[in-house]
ZANU-994538 format. One record per residue: residue in three letters; y, x negated, z of N, C-alpha, C, O, CB in turn. Coordinates in steps of 0.02 Angstrom, whole numbers, plus 50000, padded with zeros to 5 digits. Glycine has a CB too. Layout:
<recs>
ALAYXZYXZYXZYXZYXZ;...
</recs>
This chain:
<recs>
UNK479574133539879479004134539834478504139339867478334138639926478654127739817;UNK478284144239828477844149339856477154146439868476864143139825477794155439809;UNK476894147639928476234145039947475684149539920475704155639928476184144340025;UNK475194146539888474644150339859474084151039910473844146139938474384146839795;UNK473874157239922473314158539966472664156839929472514159939878473314165939990;UNK472294151939955471694149539919471174155039912470864155739859471394143539955;UNK471074159039965470574164439962470764169539910470344171839872470494167740031;UNK471404171439908471634176239858471544173539788471384177239742472374178139870;UNK471654167039780471574163839714470844164139692470704165939635471824156639715;UNK470394162239736469674162039719469414169039704468994169939660469274158939777;UNK469674174039740469424180839733469844185039685469774191239684469394184139800;UNK470264181939646470674185639599470234188339542469784184939518471244181139570;UNK470364194439523469944197839474469884193839408469334193239381470214204739459;UNK470434191239383470424187639319470004181339323469654179539276471124185939297;UNK470044177839380469654171739389468904173439391468494169939361469864168039453;UNK468734178639428468034180739433467774183039365467214181339346467944186439485;UNK468174186739328467984188939261467874183039215467374182739178468514193639232;UNK468324178239218468234172239177467594168439193467254166039148468834167539185;UNK467434168139257466814164839279466204168339250465744165239225466774164539355;UNK466214174939254465654178939229465564177839154465004177039130465754186439244;UNK466114177939117466084177039044465834170039026465404169238983466764178339012;UNK466114165039059465914158139044465174156939060464824153739021466344153139085;UNK464944159439116464234158539134463784161939082463264159339065464104161339203;UNK463984167839059463584171439010463534167738944463004167138915463864178438999;UNK464104165138922464114161338859463734154738866463354152738822464834159938836;UNK463844151438923463494145138936462734146038936462374142238904463714142039002;UNK462504151138972461774152438976461494154238908460934152238891461634158139026;UNK461874158038869461654159938802461564153838757461054153038724462144164938770;UNK462064149538756462034143638712461514138638737461204135138698462714140338708;UNK461434138338803460914133938831460224136138807459824131938787460934133938909;UNK460094142638808459454145238784459374144238708458844142538684459374152638802;UNK459924145538672459884145138599459764138038575459384136938527460534147738568;UNK460074133138608460024126238585459414122538613459264117038590460654122538605;UNK459074125438662458504122038692457944121338641457844125838600458244125938754;UNK457584115838641457034114838593456474119838605456364122038661456774107738597;UNK456124121538552455564126038558455004122838599454944116738602455294128138488;UNK454604127138631454054124638672453454129238666453514135038648454274123938745;UNK452864126438681452254130338678452114133438747452204130238798451654125938656;UNK451894139638747451694142838809451014140238831450914138938891451664150438800;UNK450564139438784449904136538796449854129838761450104129138706449344141338773;UNK449524124938792449454118338760449144118938690448624122038681449024113638803;UNK449484116138642449244116338574449384122838538449194123638479448524115138573;UNK449704127538571449844134038541450494133938501450814128738493449884139338595;UNK450684139738475451304140238436451914138538477451914139138538451374147338407;UNK452434136338444453064134638477453514140838476453584144138424453404128638443;UNK453824142238533454274147938538454954145738563455014140738598453974153438585;UNK455464149538544456134147838568456214149738642455784153138671456664151438526;UNK456764147538671456884148638743457194155438757457234157538815457334143238770;UNK457394158938705457674165638715457164170838692457314175338653458344166538678;UNK456544170038717455984174138695456094181538707455924185738664455354171838730;UNK456384183338765456494190438779456964193638728456844199238705456784191238850;UNK457494190038711457954192738660457584193738594457694198638559458554187938650;UNK457154188938576456764189538514456314195738516456244199238466456344183238502;UNK456014197038573455584202938581455984209338568455774213638531455264203138652;UNK456574209738599456994215738589457204216438516457154221838487457624215238634;UNK457424210938488457664211138419457104213138371457204217538329457944204338398;UNK456534209938377455984211338331455704218438340455424221338293455424206238339;UNK455784221138400455524227938411455864232938364455554237738342455634230038485;UNK456504231838349456854236338304456544236038234456444241238202457594234538301;UNK456404230038210456114229338143455404232238141455204235138091456104221938122;UNK455024231338195454354234338198454404241938198454004245438168453964231938261;UNK454914244538232455004251838235455154254638166454824259438145455584253538283;UNK455624251838131455824254738066455274253838014455264257237962456474251538041;UNK454804249138027454234248237982453644252638002453134252737968454024240937982;UNK453724256338058453194260738081452624257238116452074259938122452924264538024;UNK452734251038139452204247138172452164249038246452634251838275452344239538164;UNK451604247338277451514248338348451944243238386451884237238375450764247638368;UNK452374245738429452814241238466452454237538522452704232438547453394245038495;UNK451874240138544451574238038607450944233938597450474234338636451434243938649;UNK450944230038544450424225038532450764218338525451364217938514449984226838469;UNK450374213038532450664206338528450804204338456450444206138410450194201238561;UNK451344200638447451534197738383451634190238393452194187838396452174201138353;UNK451074186638399451114179538418451484175138367451704169638385450424176838427;UNK451554177438305451924173538257452674173938268453064169938241451764175838186;UNK452894178738309453604179738321453814177838392454334174838403453794186938308;UNK453394179638440453574178538510452944179238553452434181838530454124183538534;UNK452994176938615452444178038662452634183738709453234185238718452264171438701;UNK452144186838739452224192538783452354198938743452474198838682452804191338832;UNK452314204538779452354211138749453054214138756453434212438801451844215838779;UNK453214218638710453794222938718453604228438767453094231838757454034225938648;UNK454004229438820453814234038874454344239338887454374242238942453684230138938;UNK454754240638838455284245538845455124251738803454624251738766455964242638825;UNK455534256838808455404262938770455574261938696455954257438679455804268838799;UNK455304266138653455494265838582456244266938572456544264138526455114271138542;UNK456554270938615457264272338609457684266038620458204265038588457474277738659;UNK457454261738665457824255538677457824251138615458324247838600457524251738737;UNK457264251038579457234247038518457734249638466458014245738427456514247038489;UNK457844256238465458344259038420459034256538439459414254238396458324266738421;UNK459194256838503459854254638526459964247238514460524245038501459934256238600;UNK459424243338518459494236138507459594234538433459774228938415458884232438534;UNK459484239438390459604238438319460324236538304460464233438252459424244538281;UNK460794238238348461494236438338461604228938340462104226438314461934239738390;UNK461134225238370461184217938374460684214438329460754208438316461084215638446;UNK460184218038305459614214938273459794211238209459444206438191459094220138257;UNK460324213238174460494210138110460984204338117461164201038068460794215438063;UNK461194203138179461654197538190461274190938193460684190838208462044198638255;UNK461614185338179461294178738192461104178238265461444181038308461784172938172;UNK460554174838278460304174638347460824172138397460884174838452459694170238351;UNK461194166938378461674164138427462204169238446462404169538504462004157838398;UNK462424173138397462944178038411462654184138448462944186538496463284180338346;UNK462094186638424461774192338457461594190838529461674195138573461154194438419;UNK461364184738541461174182638609461784182638655461744184938712460844175738607;UNK462334179938631462954179838671463184186938686463354188538743463504175838635;UNK463194191138635463424198038645462974201738694463214205438737463464201738578;UNK462314200938686461834204238730461954202238803461974206538847461114202738709;UNK462014195738815462124193438884462804195638911462864197138970462064185938888;UNK463304195838868463964198138890463944205638906464274207838954464484196738836;UNK463584209438868463504216638884463224217438953463484221338993463054220138831;UNK462684213938968462384214239034462874212339089462944215939138461764209839037;UNK463204206739080463654204139133464264208439142464464209839198463864197039116;UNK464554210539087465194214239091465094221439115465534224239147465544214139025;UNK464524224439098464374231139125464314230739201464574235039236463734234039093;UNK463964225639225463904224839298464584223439329464754226239381463414219139314;UNK464974219039298465644217439323466074223739327466384225039378465984212139279;UNK466084227539272466494233639270466264238639322466674242039354466474236739201;UNK465604239239331465334244039379465534242339450465724246739489464564244339374;UNK465504235939467465694233839535466434235039547466634237139601465514226439546;UNK466834233639496467554234739504467744242139500468314244039513467934230839452;UNK467264246339481467384253539480467164256939545467274262939554467004256739421;UNK466864253039590466664255939654467264258739691467784255439695466304250639696;UNK467194264639720467754267639756467844264639825467384262139856467654275239761;UNK468454265039849468634263539919468594256239939468744254539996468194267539964;UNK468384251839894468354244739911468994241239887469284243039836467734241539879;UNK469204236239925469774232139904469554227239850468964225839841470064228439965;UNK470044224639814469904220039759469524213839784469074211339750470554217839724;UNK469704211439843469364205539871468634207039886468194202839876469714203039934;UNK468494213039910467804214939923467394215239859466814213139858467784221739959;UNK467684217839806467334218239742467194211239714466654209839688467744222339692;UNK467694206839720467604199939697467064196539738466664192639711468264196039703;UNK467044197939803466534195039846465834197239824465374193139823466644197039920;UNK465754203539805465104205839781464894202039719464314199939713465124213439766;UNK465364200939672465204197139612464984190039630464494187639602465824196839565;UNK465334186839676465144180039695464474179939731464104175039724465684176939740;UNK464314185139768463654185439801463094185739750462554182939761463624191539848;UNK463214189239695462674190139646462704185039589462274185339544462704197139617;UNK463184180539590463304176439531462704172039512462564171039453463914172039543;UNK462354169339563461774165139547461214169339516460894167239468461504161639611;UNK461104175239544460604179739515460804182039445460384182939401460494185739560;UNK461454182939435461694184839368461544179339318461334180739262462444186339370;UNK461654173139338461504167439294460754167339278460564166239221461714160839327;UNK460334168439329459614168639317459424174139268459004173139224459244169639383;UNK459744180039275459584185739232459774184239160459384185539114459954191939256;UNK460374181539148460594180339079460224174239049460134173938988461344179239076;UNK460024169539090459624164039064458954166439038458654163238994459514158839119;UNK458724172039064458094174939041458204180738992457724184138974457694177339101;UNK458824181838972459004187038923458734193938942458584197938898458744185138854;UNK458684195239007458394201639028458924207039037459524205639037458004200739092;UNK458694213139046459134218939049459304221039120459624226139131458824224739013;UNK459084217139170459154219339239459874219939262460044224439301458784214539285;UNK460314215539239461024216039258461314222439228461734225739259461424209839233;UNK461104224239168461324230439137461104236439177461494241039188461064230939065;UNK460474236439200460224242039239460604242539305460784248039325459474241139253;UNK460714236939338461114237039400461804239939387462054244039426461174229939430;UNK462114237839332462764240339315462774247839301463234251339321463024236639255;UNK462254250239265462224257339250462144261539313462464266839319461634258739202;UNK461724259239359461624263039422462264263139464462454268239492461044259939462;UNK462594257339469463204256939509463764260939477464134264439511463414249539519;UNK463834260339411464354264039376464234271539381464714275439389464384261939303;UNK463604273639377463444280739385463674283339453463944288739459462684282039375;UNK463554279339504463774281139572464534281839574464804286639601463544275939623;UNK464894277039545465614277339543465874283539508466364286639529465904271139510;UNK465534285439454465724291539416465574297839457465974302539457465344291739350;UNK465004297939491464844303639533465354304539588465544310139604464144302739564;UNK465584299039617466094299339669466754302239643467154304939681466214292439698;UNK466854301739577467474304239546467344310939510467764313239471467754299039497;UNK466764313939522466584320539493466524320339417466624325439384467094325739513;UNK466364314539389466254313939317465504314039303465204308939285466584307339289;UNK465224319939312464494320639313464174319639244463624317039239464324327539339;UNK464524321739191464224321439124464074314239103463524312739080464694324639072;UNK464554309839112464464302739094463984299339143463574295239123465134299039091;UNK464044301139207463594298239257462864299639240462434295339245463764300839327;UNK462734305839219462054307739200461824303839139461244301739136462014315239186;UNK462274302839092462094298939032461874291839050461394289239023462694298538983;UNK462244288739097462074281839117461404281539153461014276939142462624279039162;UNK461264286439195460634286539231460054287639183459534284439189460634292039285;UNK460134292239135459604293339086459504287039043458944285139028459774299439041;UNK460054283939024460014277738986459614272439024459204268938994460714275038969;UNK459734271839089459374266839129458624268139128458224263439128459624266839201;UNK458434274539128457724276239126457414274339060456834272239057457624283739138;UNK457794275039006457544273338939457554265738926457324263538874457944276938887;UNK457824261938973457734254738971457114252939012456634250138986458374250938998;UNK457134254539076456554253439120456464259739162456944262339189456644247139165;UNK455854262039168455724268439199455934268939272456074274339297454994270039193;UNK455974263139306456154263639377456874265939387457074267439444456054256839410;UNK457264266239334457934269039339457934276239362458454278839384458284268439273;UNK457344279539357457304286639378457464287439452457674292839473456604289339364;UNK457374282139492457524282539563458264284039574458444287139624457334275839598;UNK458684282039527459394283339534459574290739535460114292639560459764280139477;UNK459134294939510459274302139509459294305139579459534310739588458764305739467;UNK459034301539629459074304039697459804304739720459954308539766458684299439745;UNK460244301039689460954301439706461234308439694461724310339726461354296339667;UNK460924312139648461164318939634461134323339696461514328139703460744322039578;UNK460674321839742460614325839802461254325839844461374330439882460034323339844;UNK461654320639836462234319739879462844323639855463364323639889462404312439882;UNK462784326839798463374330039768463224337439752462644339339743463584326339704;UNK463754341539748463654348639732463494349639658463434344739620464274352639750;UNK463414355839638463304357739568462664354839540462654351539487463894355639525;UNK462114355939576461464353239556461244356039488460934352339449460944354939609;UNK461394362339474461184365339411461524361739352461214360739300461364372739409;UNK462144359739362462494355939310462144349339297462084347239239463224354739330;UNK461924345939350461554339639342460924340639301460764336639257461374336739411;UNK460564346039316459944347439280460084348539205459714345939163459584353639309;UNK460594352339190460774353539120460974347139084460754345839028461344358739116;UNK461384343139117461594336839086461004332039076460954328739025462134333539130;UNK460564331739126459984327439121459544329539062459304325339024459574327439186;UNK459434336039055459034338638999459364336838932459024334838885458944346239005;UNK460014337738929460384336238867460304328938847460114327338791461124337938875;UNK460454324438894460424317338877459714314938866459594310338826460754313238933;UNK459234317838901458534315938891458314317638820457964313638788458084319538942;UNK458514323438795458344325338726458664320538677458344318538628458574332638712;UNK459294318738689459644314038645459274307338641459134304838587460364312938669;UNK459114304538699458794297938700458074298338674457844293838639458794295138771;UNK457724303738690457044304538665457024304938589456554302538558456714310738695;UNK457524308138561457524309438488457734303338447457634303338386457974315238473;UNK458024298338478458294292638440457804289538390457984288338333458534287338488;UNK457174288138410456714285038363456584289238301456404286538248456064283538397;UNK456674295838306456544300238249457034299138193456934301638137456564307538271;UNK457564295438205458024293438152457674288938102457834288938043458644289938181;UNK457184285038127456874279938085456134281138070455864278338023456954273338118;UNK455794285238110455074286238100454924293738098455304297838124454664282838156;UNK454344295338067454124302238066453814304238133453704300138177453624303238011;UNK453684310738140453444313338203452764310538222452634309138280453414320938201;UNK452324309538172451654306838186451704299838215451374298238265451224306838122;UNK452114295638184452204288838210452534289038279452354285138323452644284638161;UNK453004293538287453344294338351452854295838408452884292638461453864300138347;UNK452394300438397451894302138447451454296138462451294294838521451464308138424;UNK451244292538411450824286738421451194281238461450894277838502450584283938353;UNK451834280538448452224275538485452224277138559452134272638600452944275338459;UNK452334283438577452354285138648451654284938680451594283438739452654291938657;UNK451134286438641450454285638667450324278338683450044276638735449924288338616;UNK450534274038638450444266738649450864264338707450654259938745450614262938584;UNK451464267038713451924265138768451614266738836451604262538880452594268738761;UNK451344272838843451064274738908450404271138921450224269938979450954282338911;UNK450034269538869449434265538877449604258538902449264255738944449034265238811;UNK450144255638874450374249138896450584249338969450414244739007450964246738853;UNK450934254538989451154255139059450554255639106450564252539160451594261239067;UNK450054259339086449454260039128449104253339138448904251739193448974265139098;UNK449034249639085448714243039090449154238139128448904233939166448564240239020;UNK449804238639118450284234139151450284235439226450404230839265450984235039122;UNK450174241639246450184243539317449644239939357449714238839417450094251039324;UNK449094238139323448534235139356448584227439360448144224139387447894237039322;UNK449124224739332449134217639320449254213239381448904208239390449654216239270;UNK449754214839423449934210139476450304213639532450454219639527450374204439448;UNK450444209839586450834212439642451574210839635452004214339661450574209739708;UNK451734205339599452424203439589452774201339653452464200739706452794209039556;UNK453434200439647453854198739705454074205339737454644207439731454474194439684;UNK453614208439772453714215239797453434215939867453144211339895453394220339750;UNK453514221939895453204223539959452444222539954452134220040001453364230739981;UNK452154224539898451434223739888451244216339890450754214439922451214226739821;UNK451644212239855451514205039856451604202039925451224197539944451954201439807;UNK452104204339962452224201940030451644203840076451404199540114452894204740057;UNK451424210040075450864212140117450224208340100449834206640145450744219640109;UNK450134207040037449524203540016449544196140036449044193440061449424204139939;UNK450114192840024450154185640037450224183940111449974178840133450724182639998;UNK450564188140148450684186740219450104189140263449924185840312451324190040242;UNK449814194740246449324197840290448624198540259448154200740292449564204540312;UNK448564196540196447914196740163447664203740148447064204740138447414193240204;UNK448114208640146447904215540133447704216440060448044213840015448454220440151;UNK447164219940049446994222139981447374228539969447244233640002446214223039972;UNK447834228439923448344233639918448164238839865447994237239808449014230639903;UNK448214245139884448234250639836448974251739819449354254439859447904257239865;UNK449174249439760449884249539743450174256539743450744257539764449984246439675;UNK449794261339720450044268239719450184270739789450674274239801449534272839684;UNK449744268939836449834271139906450454267939936450834271139973449214269439947;UNK450564261439921451144257939948451794261039920452264262139957451114250439932;UNK451794262339855452394265239824452524272239852453094274039866452314265639747;UNK451984276139861452064282839889452334282539960452764286439979451394286539888;UNK452074277739999452324276840068453054274740067453464277240105451904271640106;UNK453214269940022453904267740017454374273239995454934273540019453944262039968;UNK454144277539950454554283139927454674288139983455214290939990454224286639867;UNK454164289240024454224293840080454724291240131455144295040156453544295040114;UNK454684284840146455164281740193455864281840164456354283340198454954274540211;UNK455904280340100456544280340064456904287040070457514287240075456434278639991;UNK456524292540069456814299140069456994301740139457344306840144456344303940036;UNK456774298440191456904300840259457644302140273457814307540298456644295840310;UNK458104297440257458804298740273459094304840237459584307740260459224292640255;UNK458794306740181459074312240141458944319040172459184324140147458794312040072;UNK458564319240227458464325740261459084327640301459154333440321457844325440307;UNK459534322840312460144324140351460694326340303461144322540287460364317840391;UNK460664332540283461114335140231461844334840254462294333740213460934342340214;UNK461964335640318462644335540344462974328640337463584328040340462664337840416;UNK462554323540328462834316740321463074315340250463404310340238462304311640340;UNK462914319840203463094318640133463854318140124464074315140075462824324140090;UNK464244321040169464964320940163465274314340185465864313040175465264326640204;UNK464864310040215465114303540239465104298540182464584297440150464684301040300;UNK465684295440170465724290440116465224284740125464894282740077466434287540112;UNK465174282240186464734276540198464004278440188463604274240166464844273840269;UNK463824284640203463134286840193462964286740119462424284440100463044293940222;UNK463414289140076463284289240004463264282139977462864280639932463814293339968;UNK463694277840002463684270839980463034267439999462744263739959464284267040010;UNK462804268540060462164265740082461584268540041461084265040030462054267040156;UNK461634274740020461114277739978461074273839912460524272639887461264285139964;UNK461644272039884461634267839823461294261139837460884258939797462354266639798;UNK461474257939892461164251539911460404252339917460034248139893461454248939977;UNK460194257739949459474258939958459124259539891458574256839881459364265239999;UNK459444263039843459154263739776459094256939743458564255239715459584268439733;UNK459624252939745459634246439711459094241739738458794237939700460314243239717;UNK458984241939803458484237539832457784240339822457314236639807458614236439907;UNK457704246939830457034250039825456724248839757456124247239753457084257539838;UNK457104249539703456814248939637456544241939623456154240839577457334250739584;UNK456764237139664456504230239656455914228939702455394226639680457064225139670;UNK455994230439766455484228339814454854232539809454324230539834455754228739885;UNK454884238339778454284242339767454064242239694453704246739671454394249539790;UNK454294237239658454104236339588453584230739584453744224939596454724234639543;UNK452964232539569452424227539569452514222339514452164217239514451754230939561;UNK452974223539467453094218639414453744214839426453984211239382453124222139346;UNK454034215439485454664212039499454574204539494454094201739520454934213839568;UNK455034201339459455034194039452455734191539469456174195539486454824191839381;UNK455824185139464456454182339488457074185539456457544187139492456464174939474;UNK457104186439390457714189339360457844196639380458394199139371457674188939286;UNK457334200039407457434206939428457884207439488458184212739500456764210139443;UNK457954202039526458294202439591459054202739586459394203139637458114196539632;UNK459324202539525460034203939518460184211039542460724212339567460254203039444;UNK459694215639534459794222639555459814222939631460274226039660459234227139527;UNK459334219839664459304219939737459904216239768460194218639817458654216939762;UNK460084210539739460654206739766461304210439757461764209639798460694199939734;UNK461364214439704461964218639697461994223639755462534224939782461954222439629;UNK461424226339773461394230839831461584227239895461954229939936460704233939838;UNK461314221239904461484217339964462224215639966462534215840019461064210939966;UNK462504214039908463224212539905463644218539925464124217739963463414210439835;UNK463464224439901463834230539919463754231939994464234233740028463594236539878;UNK463144231140019463014232240090463444227640132463754229840181462264230940106;UNK463474221240113463864216440154464604217840149464964217340199463714209240131;UNK464844219640090465564220940081465804226640124466374226640147465714222440008;UNK465364231540136465554237340176465344236840249465484241340288465254243540145;UNK465004231440267464764230640336465284227140379465724223740354464104226740336;UNK465214227940444465594223940491465354216740486464744215640483465534226640564;UNK465804212040486465614205040475465394201840541465714197240566466204201040444;UNK464844204340568464564201440629464174195140610464014193840552464094206540665;UNK464034191140661463634185140649462954186840620462694183240578463544181140714;UNK462674192440643462024194640619462054196340545461604194340507461784200840659;UNK462554199940523462624201740453462764195540410462494194940355463174206940444;UNK463174191140434463324185040397462694180740390462564177940337463884180940431;UNK462294180440443461674176540441461184179540390460864175940352461344176340511;UNK461144186140388460694189440340460924188040269460514186640225460654197040353;UNK461574188440257461834186840190461674179640171461464178240115462594188140187;UNK461784175040219461654168040205460924166940185460774163440136461824163740267;UNK460464169840223459754168940208459554172740144459084170740110459324171240266;UNK459904178140128459774181640066459944177240006459554176739959460174188240063;UNK460524174040009460724169639955460264163539952460064161339898461454167339964;UNK460104160840011459704154740014458994155939987458754152139945459674152140085;UNK458664161140012457954162039996457834166739937457284166939910457604164640057;UNK458344170439918458254174739859458564171339797458214170139748458574181639870;UNK459204169839801459544167239742459404159839729459344157739671460274168239748;UNK459354155939781459294148639773458574146039779458444140139768459724145139823;UNK458114150439795457424148139807457074145639745456594141839749457024153639837;UNK457314147839685456994145539623457314139239596457084136539545457024151139570;UNK457844136839628458184130939604457934124539638457394124439668458934131539616;UNK458334119339631458124112739656458384111439727458334105839751458374107339610;UNK458664116539760458904115439828458334114039876458434110639926459304121539851;UNK457744116639861457144115339901456694110339865456654110439804456764121939916;UNK456344106039902455864101539871455334105539833455134110939855455534097039923;UNK455104102839777454604106339737453984107939777453694113339770454414102239676;UNK453764103439819453164104639859453244110639905452784114639914452994098339901;UNK453854111439934453984117139977453994123639937453744128739960454654116240015;UNK454294123439877454294129339835453584131339815453404137239818454724128139771;UNK453194126339795452524127839770452034129939825451574133839813452244121739734;UNK452134127339885451654128539939451864134139987451454136940023451534122239977;UNK452514135639988452754140640036453134146340002452924152140006453214137340088;UNK453674144739968454114149939941453774154439889453824160539892454724146739910;UNK453414151239843453084155139790452474159039815452444165039806452884150639733;UNK451984155639846451384159339867451524164639920451154169539924450864154539893;UNK452034163739960452194168640013452764173339993453064176640035452374165040077;UNK452914173539929453424177939900454034178739946454264184239959453124184839885;UNK454294173039969454854173040015455474176139984455904178840020455014165840038;UNK455524175839919456114178539884456234185839900456814188039901456034177639809;UNK455714189739913455794196939924455964198639997456214204140010455164200539903;UNK455834194140043455884195740114456584197740135456654202740170455664189740155;UNK457124194140116457794196440136457954203440112458284207240147458314191640110;UNK457724205240052457864211940026457504217240067457764222640078457654212339952;UNK456894215740089456524220440132456904221440198456964227040222455814217840146;UNK457154215940227457524216340290458154220640282458294225040322457704209340315;UNK458544219240229459164223040218459004230340206459354234740231459564220040160;UNK458484231740167458314238740154458144242440219458344248140228457714239140105;UNK457774239040263457614242040327458244243440368458314248740398457134237540368;UNK458714238740368459344239740404459744245540374460054249340411459764233240402;UNK459744246040308460104251540275459804258240295460174262940309460074250640198;UNK459134258640296458814264940316459004266740388459154272540402458054264240310;UNK458984261940432459164263240502459884265740507460034270440543459074256840545;UNK460344262540470461044264640471461124271740445461494275640474461484259840429;UNK460784273340391460834280040363460554285340411460844290640419460454280440296;UNK460004283740444459714288340492460174289240552460244294840577459024285840515;UNK460484283840575460954284340631461544288840612461744293040652461214277440650;UNK461804288040552462354292340530462124299540527462484304140548462614290040461;UNK461524300540501461254307340496461164310540563461334316340572460604307240459;UNK460884306840610460774309640677461444311040712461514316040747460364304740719;UNK461924306640703462574307640733462914313940707463174317940746463034301540720;UNK462904314840641463204320740611462844327040634463164332140648463204320340535;UNK462184326840637461794332640658461934334340731462024340240749461044331340648;UNK461964329140773462084330240845462784333140857462864337840896462014323540883;UNK463294330340822463974332840831464034340040808464374344040840464474328440794;UNK463704341640753463724348440727463404353340776463654358840786463384348940659;UNK462844351140806462484355340854462914356640916462944362240942461814352040874;UNK463254351340940463684351940999464264356740986464424361041027463954345041020;UNK464574355840927465144360040910464944367340899465374371440884465494357240848;
</recs>
């Protein structure tokens, strides 16, 4: 009788895919069937899939020519914070029954991320499965909140995989699409620096940007279109002033009591982020380009002042890729363990509520492992860059 390797069984692609699908459907039905609740005592009752409702209703507000960026308390709580183009794209789900649309939306998020990870070049199937298992708790958190963060992570990772295969046209489309979901997707365009034919990238970016920008004009006139984008940028400006979030800004404020200028922190973070890219000769190294992807995935979270728990599916995807390609030293294994423990599991019941409320939440511990890994990634990229530069100089 043939002996089954347990590790191979657990990391088999079909088993991992089945797990991802089941979790997505389970989370969707859990949210759909949960009883309505009030956000404020005595206030209106809202369903548990509020984010999905916001996306869905945004399409109907768009086609009616209404302002997308004001509150609609009779329908949902919180604001719509995406571009007008995203509301157009969500129209494909808006006419479906909520239970079905919710399942499809969460499956889109999960399966795009799954496909992107399995499209990564040079990794073995077991490594790809390991990345999925590393992010699985964060994926569950993301789909339980019906958010788009798993989709964004998938788009960024898939774009990288396409760039590695010289499929620039589709890669550019995915990166532009990510920006039209959440603006921080623009950071992904730094990956273009690593590849030749920069002029082609510029042309493709311009083409896809025009396509996505023009989408709302299918349903609204130009005057309404202009007002929508004025309202969108006004919302972003007000939203920028709101909080520190689970970010570097929140960490500096909670740990050291710094009064933070968010723009200055982001500018500093962007400057540090770009340091490895001065080593042009390192661009030919596969590991350097892979680490650049990891840096992008983590940076867009830890320097996002609005980062919240479901956003960390993006950072954990980066950590998963970093670990899969790293030497499995005790130090790296320990960092992964603490990343899962304090990032993915910190919002669950593994810790006593008092510890969560008094330590984990106020000290934004969830972001700390991502900051550590990002620093290690930068150091590794700089080391590769210096090594390539030194060898070239010697030769």
